[in-house]
GUSE-502489 format. One line per 4 residues: number of its first residue (from 1); for each residue x, y negated, z negated of C-alpha. Coordinates in steps of 0.5 Angstrom, whole numbers. Layout:
# residues N
NUM	X/Y/Z; ...
This chain:
# residues 770
1	210/-209/-395; 211/-205/-389; 213/-198/-390; 219/-197/-387
5	223/-190/-385; 227/-191/-391; 221/-192/-396; 218/-186/-393
9	224/-181/-394; 225/-184/-401; 217/-182/-402; 219/-175/-399
13	225/-174/-404; 220/-176/-410; 215/-171/-408; 220/-165/-407
17	221/-160/-412; 227/-161/-417; 231/-155/-415; 235/-155/-409
21	242/-154/-407; 248/-158/-406; 248/-158/-398; 241/-160/-397
25	242/-166/-402; 248/-168/-397; 244/-168/-391; 238/-172/-394
29	243/-177/-396; 246/-178/-389; 239/-178/-386; 238/-184/-391
33	244/-188/-389; 243/-187/-382; 236/-189/-383; 238/-195/-387
37	243/-197/-381; 238/-197/-376; 233/-201/-380; 239/-206/-381
41	241/-207/-374; 234/-209/-372; 235/-216/-376; 232/-222/-373
45	236/-228/-370; 236/-233/-365; 241/-237/-361; 240/-244/-362
49	246/-247/-357; 253/-246/-354; 257/-252/-353; 264/-253/-350
53	269/-258/-352; 276/-259/-348; 282/-261/-353; 286/-266/-353
57	281/-269/-347; 279/-268/-340; 284/-272/-337; 292/-269/-338
61	298/-270/-335; 302/-263/-332; 305/-259/-338; 300/-261/-343
65	297/-255/-347; 290/-255/-347; 285/-251/-351; 277/-250/-349
69	273/-249/-355; 266/-245/-355; 262/-247/-361; 256/-243/-362
73	250/-244/-367; 246/-238/-369; 241/-237/-374; 239/-230/-377
77	235/-227/-383; 240/-222/-386; 247/-222/-386; 249/-216/-382
81	255/-216/-377; 253/-218/-370; 257/-217/-364; 259/-224/-360
85	261/-223/-353; 264/-230/-351; 266/-231/-343; 270/-237/-340
89	269/-239/-333; 273/-243/-328; 268/-245/-323; 265/-239/-321
93	271/-234/-323; 271/-231/-330; 278/-233/-333; 277/-230/-340
97	272/-226/-344; 273/-223/-351; 268/-219/-356; 268/-222/-364
101	264/-220/-370; 260/-226/-372; 264/-231/-370; 261/-238/-368
105	267/-241/-365; 272/-238/-359; 278/-242/-356; 281/-241/-349
109	288/-244/-349; 292/-246/-343; 299/-247/-344; 303/-252/-340
113	297/-254/-336; 298/-255/-328; 294/-258/-323; 292/-252/-321
117	288/-251/-327; 284/-257/-325; 277/-255/-325; 270/-254/-328
121	269/-250/-334; 264/-247/-338; 263/-241/-343; 257/-236/-344
125	255/-233/-350; 251/-226/-351; 249/-223/-357; 245/-216/-356
129	239/-218/-351; 240/-226/-352; 245/-230/-348; 246/-237/-347
133	251/-242/-343; 254/-248/-345; 255/-255/-342; 260/-256/-336
137	266/-259/-337; 271/-262/-332; 279/-261/-333; 283/-266/-329
141	291/-265/-329; 295/-270/-326; 302/-269/-323; 306/-264/-319
145	313/-262/-319; 317/-264/-314; 319/-258/-310; 327/-256/-309
149	330/-254/-303; 336/-249/-302; 339/-247/-295; 344/-241/-294
153	349/-244/-290; 350/-252/-288; 354/-250/-282; 351/-246/-276
157	352/-245/-269; 347/-247/-264; 342/-242/-263; 343/-239/-270
161	338/-239/-275; 339/-242/-282; 335/-239/-288; 331/-244/-292
165	327/-243/-299; 322/-248/-302; 320/-247/-309; 316/-250/-315
169	317/-245/-320; 312/-249/-326; 306/-249/-321; 301/-244/-320
173	295/-243/-315; 294/-243/-307; 300/-246/-303; 302/-249/-296
177	309/-250/-296; 312/-255/-290; 319/-255/-287; 321/-261/-284
181	327/-263/-279; 330/-270/-278; 325/-275/-276; 319/-271/-280
185	319/-266/-274; 315/-260/-277; 319/-253/-276; 315/-248/-280
189	309/-247/-285; 308/-242/-290; 301/-240/-293; 302/-236/-300
193	299/-236/-307; 307/-235/-310; 310/-242/-312; 316/-240/-307
197	317/-240/-300; 323/-237/-295; 323/-238/-288; 329/-238/-282
201	329/-244/-278; 333/-244/-271; 336/-251/-271; 338/-255/-264
205	341/-259/-261; 348/-259/-263; 350/-264/-268; 348/-266/-275
209	341/-265/-278; 337/-265/-284; 332/-261/-288; 326/-262/-293
213	320/-259/-295; 314/-260/-299; 307/-257/-301; 300/-257/-302
217	296/-254/-307; 289/-252/-305; 283/-254/-310; 276/-256/-309
221	274/-260/-306; 280/-264/-304; 288/-261/-304; 293/-264/-308
225	300/-266/-304; 307/-266/-308; 313/-271/-306; 318/-269/-301
229	324/-264/-304; 331/-266/-304; 334/-267/-297; 340/-262/-294
233	345/-263/-289; 346/-258/-284; 351/-258/-278; 350/-255/-272
237	356/-253/-267; 355/-253/-260; 355/-246/-256; 360/-247/-250
241	355/-245/-244; 354/-251/-240; 354/-250/-233; 356/-253/-227
245	354/-253/-219; 358/-255/-213; 354/-256/-206; 358/-255/-199
249	358/-258/-194; 354/-264/-197; 348/-266/-201; 345/-269/-194
253	345/-264/-188; 341/-262/-182; 337/-256/-180; 341/-251/-178
257	347/-252/-182; 349/-247/-187; 348/-249/-195; 353/-246/-200
261	351/-247/-207; 356/-245/-213; 353/-244/-220; 358/-242/-226
265	360/-243/-233; 366/-247/-235; 368/-244/-242; 366/-236/-243
269	363/-234/-249; 366/-229/-254; 361/-224/-251; 360/-225/-244
273	355/-220/-243; 350/-224/-247; 350/-230/-242; 346/-231/-236
277	346/-236/-230; 340/-238/-226; 340/-242/-219; 333/-245/-219
281	329/-249/-214; 322/-251/-216; 319/-245/-219; 323/-240/-215
285	329/-236/-218; 334/-236/-212; 339/-232/-215; 342/-230/-222
289	348/-227/-225; 353/-227/-231; 358/-233/-231; 358/-235/-224
293	354/-234/-218; 354/-236/-210; 348/-238/-206; 349/-239/-198
297	343/-240/-193; 342/-243/-186; 337/-249/-188; 331/-252/-186
301	327/-258/-187; 323/-255/-193; 329/-253/-196; 330/-260/-199
305	329/-261/-206; 332/-261/-213; 336/-255/-215; 338/-253/-222
309	343/-249/-225; 341/-246/-232; 345/-242/-237; 342/-238/-242
313	344/-234/-248; 340/-232/-253; 335/-237/-254; 340/-243/-252
317	339/-246/-245; 343/-251/-242; 342/-253/-235; 345/-258/-229
321	341/-261/-223; 342/-264/-217; 339/-266/-210; 340/-263/-203
325	337/-267/-197; 336/-263/-190; 334/-267/-184; 330/-264/-179
329	333/-262/-172; 326/-263/-169; 319/-265/-172; 314/-260/-173
333	310/-259/-166; 303/-262/-165; 298/-258/-161; 293/-263/-157
337	286/-261/-153; 283/-265/-148; 278/-267/-148; 276/-265/-155
341	269/-263/-153; 268/-258/-147; 262/-255/-144; 262/-249/-141
345	265/-249/-134; 268/-255/-135; 276/-256/-135; 280/-257/-141
349	288/-257/-142; 292/-256/-148; 299/-259/-149; 304/-257/-155
353	310/-263/-156; 315/-265/-162; 315/-272/-163; 322/-272/-166
357	328/-269/-163; 335/-270/-167; 339/-272/-160; 346/-272/-164
361	345/-264/-164; 340/-262/-159; 337/-265/-152; 329/-265/-152
365	330/-260/-146; 333/-255/-151; 326/-254/-155; 322/-249/-152
369	314/-248/-153; 310/-242/-154; 302/-243/-154; 298/-237/-157
373	291/-235/-158; 289/-231/-164; 296/-230/-165; 297/-227/-158
377	302/-231/-153; 298/-234/-147; 304/-238/-143; 309/-232/-142
381	315/-235/-138; 312/-242/-139; 316/-246/-144; 313/-253/-143
385	308/-253/-148; 302/-254/-143; 296/-249/-141; 289/-251/-138
389	283/-247/-136; 276/-247/-134; 271/-246/-141; 267/-241/-142
393	265/-237/-148; 271/-231/-147; 276/-237/-149; 273/-239/-155
397	278/-238/-161; 284/-240/-165; 290/-244/-161; 297/-246/-164
401	303/-247/-161; 311/-246/-163; 317/-250/-162; 324/-247/-162
405	331/-250/-162; 337/-245/-163; 334/-240/-168; 330/-245/-171
409	322/-244/-170; 317/-249/-172; 309/-248/-172; 304/-253/-171
413	297/-253/-174; 292/-249/-171; 286/-252/-167; 279/-248/-166
417	276/-248/-159; 269/-247/-158; 266/-248/-151; 260/-252/-152
421	253/-249/-149; 249/-253/-145; 241/-254/-147; 236/-249/-145
425	229/-251/-143; 226/-254/-149; 220/-251/-152; 215/-256/-155
429	209/-253/-160; 204/-256/-165; 205/-255/-172; 199/-253/-175
433	192/-255/-173; 191/-260/-168; 185/-264/-169; 182/-270/-165
437	183/-277/-168; 188/-274/-173; 195/-274/-173; 199/-268/-172
441	206/-265/-172; 210/-263/-165; 216/-259/-166; 221/-259/-160
445	227/-254/-160; 232/-251/-155; 234/-243/-156; 241/-245/-153
449	245/-251/-154; 251/-253/-158; 250/-259/-163; 248/-265/-163
453	242/-264/-159; 238/-271/-157; 230/-269/-156; 225/-274/-153
457	218/-274/-154; 214/-276/-147; 207/-278/-146; 205/-278/-139
461	213/-279/-137; 214/-284/-142; 218/-284/-148; 215/-284/-155
465	220/-282/-160; 227/-279/-160; 230/-275/-165; 237/-272/-166
469	239/-265/-169; 246/-265/-171; 247/-260/-177; 244/-253/-176
473	237/-252/-180; 235/-259/-178; 229/-260/-173; 226/-265/-168
477	219/-266/-171; 215/-272/-168; 208/-274/-170; 202/-275/-165
481	195/-276/-164; 190/-275/-159; 182/-277/-158; 180/-273/-152
485	182/-265/-151; 185/-266/-145; 190/-271/-148; 194/-265/-151
489	197/-263/-144; 200/-270/-143; 206/-269/-148; 212/-266/-146
493	219/-266/-149; 226/-267/-146; 233/-264/-149; 240/-266/-148
497	247/-265/-151; 252/-267/-145; 248/-273/-143; 243/-275/-138
501	239/-272/-134; 236/-267/-139; 232/-261/-139; 224/-262/-140
505	219/-258/-143; 213/-255/-140; 206/-259/-143; 204/-258/-150
509	199/-253/-149; 195/-251/-156; 188/-250/-158; 185/-257/-160
513	179/-257/-166; 174/-262/-165; 170/-264/-171; 163/-263/-172
517	158/-268/-170; 153/-271/-175; 148/-265/-175; 140/-266/-174
521	135/-262/-178; 129/-260/-175; 123/-257/-178; 119/-252/-174
525	113/-253/-175; 113/-260/-176; 112/-262/-183; 105/-264/-182
529	103/-257/-180; 106/-253/-185; 101/-249/-189; 102/-244/-194
533	104/-237/-192; 107/-239/-185; 114/-238/-182; 118/-244/-183
537	125/-245/-180; 130/-251/-181; 134/-251/-175; 141/-255/-176
541	144/-257/-169; 150/-261/-167; 152/-264/-161; 159/-262/-161
545	164/-258/-165; 169/-253/-164; 168/-246/-167; 167/-243/-172
549	162/-248/-175; 159/-247/-182; 152/-249/-183; 150/-250/-190
553	143/-252/-192; 141/-256/-199; 135/-257/-203; 136/-263/-207
557	143/-263/-206; 144/-256/-208; 146/-251/-203; 141/-245/-201
561	144/-242/-195; 150/-242/-191; 151/-239/-184; 157/-239/-180
565	157/-239/-172; 163/-236/-168; 160/-236/-161; 158/-242/-157
569	151/-244/-160; 151/-251/-163; 145/-249/-168; 143/-245/-173
573	137/-243/-177; 135/-242/-184; 128/-238/-184; 123/-238/-190
577	118/-232/-187; 112/-234/-192; 112/-241/-194; 110/-242/-201
581	107/-249/-205; 114/-249/-209; 118/-249/-202; 116/-256/-202
585	122/-261/-203; 127/-265/-200; 132/-262/-195; 138/-263/-191
589	144/-259/-188; 151/-260/-187; 156/-258/-181; 163/-256/-182
593	169/-253/-178; 177/-252/-179; 177/-260/-178; 175/-259/-186
597	171/-266/-185; 163/-264/-187; 158/-268/-184; 151/-268/-186
601	144/-269/-183; 139/-274/-186; 134/-272/-191; 127/-268/-189
605	121/-268/-194; 117/-261/-193; 110/-261/-196; 106/-255/-196
609	99/-255/-195; 94/-250/-197; 92/-244/-193; 86/-245/-189
613	83/-238/-192; 83/-242/-199; 80/-248/-196; 74/-243/-193
617	74/-239/-200; 73/-246/-204; 68/-248/-199; 64/-242/-199
621	65/-241/-207; 62/-248/-209; 55/-247/-206; 55/-240/-208
625	56/-242/-215; 51/-247/-215; 46/-242/-212; 48/-237/-217
629	47/-242/-223; 40/-244/-220; 38/-237/-220; 40/-236/-227
633	35/-242/-229; 29/-239/-225; 31/-232/-228; 30/-235/-235
637	24/-239/-233; 21/-233/-231; 22/-229/-237; 20/-234/-242
641	13/-234/-238; 12/-227/-238; 14/-227/-246; 9/-233/-247
645	3/-231/-243; 2/-238/-240; 2/-241/-247; 7/-245/-250
649	12/-242/-256; 12/-245/-262; 18/-245/-267; 17/-246/-274
653	23/-249/-278; 23/-249/-285; 28/-252/-290; 32/-247/-294
657	30/-250/-300; 23/-247/-302; 21/-253/-306; 22/-258/-300
661	16/-260/-296; 20/-262/-290; 18/-257/-285; 19/-258/-277
665	15/-255/-272; 18/-254/-265; 13/-253/-260; 16/-251/-253
669	12/-252/-247; 11/-247/-241; 15/-251/-236; 21/-253/-241
673	28/-250/-239; 29/-247/-246; 22/-243/-245; 25/-241/-239
677	32/-239/-241; 33/-232/-243; 31/-231/-250; 37/-232/-255
681	35/-228/-262; 39/-227/-268; 38/-220/-272; 36/-221/-279
685	34/-216/-283; 33/-211/-277; 28/-216/-274; 28/-222/-268
689	28/-229/-270; 24/-230/-264; 16/-227/-264; 10/-228/-259
693	4/-231/-261; -3/-228/-258; -7/-235/-258; -5/-242/-258
697	-11/-243/-263; -8/-238/-268; -1/-241/-267; -4/-248/-269
701	-7/-245/-275; -1/-242/-278; 3/-248/-277; -2/-252/-280
705	-3/-248/-286; 5/-247/-287; 7/-254/-285; 1/-259/-286
709	5/-265/-287; 10/-264/-282; 8/-267/-275; 9/-263/-269
713	16/-264/-265; 16/-262/-258; 22/-261/-254; 22/-261/-246
717	29/-259/-244; 35/-257/-248; 41/-260/-243; 47/-259/-248
721	51/-253/-250; 52/-253/-258; 57/-250/-262; 56/-244/-265
725	55/-245/-273; 52/-240/-277; 49/-245/-282; 47/-251/-277
729	43/-251/-271; 43/-257/-267; 36/-260/-264; 36/-265/-258
733	31/-270/-258; 32/-276/-253; 39/-278/-255; 39/-276/-262
737	41/-269/-264; 38/-266/-270; 42/-261/-275; 37/-256/-279
741	39/-251/-283; 35/-245/-281; 33/-239/-287; 27/-236/-290
745	24/-240/-295; 24/-237/-302; 18/-235/-305; 14/-236/-298
749	11/-230/-295; 12/-228/-287; 6/-229/-283; 3/-223/-279
753	6/-221/-273; 12/-226/-274; 19/-224/-277; 23/-228/-282
757	26/-234/-279; 33/-234/-282; 38/-238/-276; 35/-241/-270
761	40/-244/-265; 37/-247/-259; 44/-246/-254; 44/-239/-251
765	51/-240/-249; 53/-240/-256; 55/-233/-260; 51/-230/-265
769	52/-231/-272; 56/-226/-276
């Protein structure tokens, strides 16, 4: 059993002395009680589930009492009062919350539920540090209250406002109230969270009208709309401010006549200062005043149109319209120029005239004409509307005229006069590089001259092509091609803007580029005379081409050298000062210039011969080498003769096994190459393997004693070098090679005057054994 704090306290009390005061005892009891409370609040429990139920159901009519019941299932080890916190949600909004002790059921009542109560609900339970959510339930309430409409007055004057109230007292939520006049015309709209809305509506026009209202409750995801309210009739009395208009002398008059228009209100209101009368034509207010206004004007043709007499009081407006027609006394003058296009130094004339004159009022001679240039009169004292002059640039400008009869002036539309410039002598030039036998472009232009200008490209005075420039920025561009340089001067250009004859340009003069001809690759010296160490020149040459010319040399298709010639030469050289054997290869060259048309030569194969001194050296070295070999042979023979003293040398060869009876005696004649060669000795134990013999008889005796059963083998010549083998020595006899192991036979005494024979090799060119 675990030891709790209360148990430990009881043990301490039992261990203390019995004698103590009353106050310490009370303090001890209080400590024990608080310790017991702490121990009990740590009781073990678990929250099993939380469930929400809607009573009497999820779908109800408006006005039904609804209960949302939250039921919890909790398991615990000991009974101790736990605090349950219930929270009810409408959507994501908290609508009810309460803390209770050990209550497994909590209700949230909705009295007389309305449509605004329709939503998704859930409840939440929290016990100490444990919490849980219930299932969600949807409540749907159907049936909205029909709104009630009330108005302050049922009879008003035109322009006055009427107060209207629309209400749905049993509903709640977010509302949009709509107020309608007759024919379902919306008059006002109010958004509010209250179930009542009041507005002031201005009713028009005069007569009887009706008002209704309706509302919408905003829900998620859709809104709910109510029925229309009751309909109320309202009478609107007309405001007596209707205007009238009088036009004198007539609605159809002629220019110069005086027009008189009177605009007034027949019945004066109770407050005349509040009334305003306007005379309007189009967007212009001609005159305004109170109650009565009069407008007078000597009219022109543009005064024809619709006139409106409008009265205004507060926000009430009334109007009367009528049309006035004004006939022209004479028509608007027209200014004409002849001819329409005038070049410098050409004569031109201007004429101003009105095509129509009202013969009932005036004569044609009664109309006077005035001609202006840039606003200044140029025909003082002359009224016939005519003007002429010789064109030049000083006369360029804007011309107009004015016609006047009685006091009525009329102006014409202005025309722009600009004397045209004759073309200057055209200029011809080439665009870009001119390359023989390739198309190039020619540009013709005049520094002066009025558009349009017609340009003609000529070759030897014959037309090639025509181009007309009509807009600023356009250019006359032609395409041509020449095959000889002198043909460039055959081209000229003709320009005209008034008519033939035109002006001709100077001949086209520009630099002509001739493409490089096919090059020839020359080799100096000739390919059969190229010897190591000599100077080699690869000369690339063309017959014709315009400078600068770029020569490029290639070795097996890869560039190795490039040179640009800017002067008059048509060739260039690639020099190798001391040619080597590795310079032998296949070469070619290419030539190019500004024509960008590279041409290549034929391939040339270069072979480099051996230098003469090498040939001579080889010729001398071979015989010398043979002589040297002969000298060495003779020298070796002489040494051997001196060693033997006119006697042959005998080589005793014994097998390595002391029991073997097979021994081989080699007698070397005086005239053999081996005898005459340098002695080859192998030091074994400080003694030479080669020994001189004093007499031929002694040699024979010793040989017979040591090898009585082996025949003598005589070698006359050693002709093949043998491999260096420390264990075996090859011996040749005829075409047979004999390998013998040469070493001292164990247990056999050395002969007097001879060293011990351990290894013998008959090839002086092989190394000594180690």
